[in-house]
C-alpha positions in Angstrom: 0.0 -0.1 0.2 3.1 2.7 1.0 4.4 1.3 -2.3 1.4 2.5 -4.3 1.2 5.6 -2.3 4.9 6.9 -3.0 4.5 5.8 -6.9 1.2 8.2 -6.8 3.2 11.3 -5.3 5.8 11.1 -7.5 3.5 11.0 -10.6 1.5 13.9 -9.0 5.4 16.1 -8.9 5.9 14.9 -12.0 2.6 16.7 -13.1 3.1 19.8 -11.5 6.5 20.1 -12.8 8.5 19.4 -9.3 10.7 16.3 -10.5 13.8 16.4 -8.8 17.1 17.0 -10.7 15.5 17.6 -14.2 16.4 21.2 -15.3 13.6 22.4 -17.9 15.6 24.1 -20.8 14.0 26.3 -23.4 13.5 25.7 -26.9 16.6 27.8 -27.8 18.6 25.8 -25.5 17.7 22.6 -27.1 18.2 24.0 -30.6 22.0 25.0 -29.6 22.5 21.5 -28.0 21.4 19.9 -30.9 23.2 22.1 -33.3 26.5 21.4 -30.8 25.7 17.4 -31.0 25.2 17.4 -35.2 28.8 19.7 -35.3 30.4 17.2 -33.3 28.9 14.2 -35.2 30.4 16.1 -38.8 34.1 16.2 -37.3 33.9 12.8 -35.6 32.5 11.6 -39.8 35.1 13.8 -41.1 37.9 12.5 -39.3 37.1 8.6 -40.0 37.1 9.6 -43.4 40.3 11.4 -43.6 41.8 7.9 -41.8 40.1 6.1 -43.9 41.2 7.7 -46.7 45.0 7.4 -45.2 44.7 3.6 -44.9 43.0 3.0 -48.4 45.9 5.1 -49.8 48.7 3.2 -47.7 46.8 -0.3 -48.9 47.0 0.8 -52.3 51.1 1.5 -52.0 51.7 -1.9 -50.6 50.0 -3.1 -53.6 51.4 -1.0 -56.1 55.0 -2.0 -54.5 54.0 -5.7 -54.4 53.1 -5.7 -58.0 56.2 -4.0 -59.4 58.4 -6.4 -57.3 56.5 -8.8 -58.8 56.8 -8.0 -62.1 60.6 -6.7 -62.1 61.4 -10.1 -60.5 63.0 -8.6 -57.6 60.6 -9.9 -55.0 63.6 -12.9 -54.6 66.6 -10.8 -54.0 64.0 -8.6 -51.7 63.3 -11.9 -49.9 67.0 -12.8 -49.4 68.1 -9.6 -47.9 65.5 -9.8 -45.4 66.3 -13.3 -44.5 70.2 -12.1 -43.8 69.1 -9.4 -42.0 66.8 -11.7 -39.5 69.3 -14.1 -39.2 72.4 -11.2 -38.4 69.8 -9.5 -35.6 68.7 -12.8 -34.6 70.0 -14.0 -31.2 72.5 -17.0 -31.3 71.1 -20.2 -30.5 
């Protein structure tokens, strides 16, 4: 019974605008907040797009290098050089 009484009291306070901790905002404040959120989303989207563009360019450069190495026949010598340096830098066994 008391639980129902407290529930009804809260509902009455909300209907009268006496809600605890709720700050009423004007239309102007709501519009400003919406514009700020929109601007934040735009900046985030632009940042993600720029990062994606850099990633794609890097992948394209890697693919281009691999292709050029393959058609020039340098991939074998490149692998030999890499193995040499890995063995050189590897700890002694």
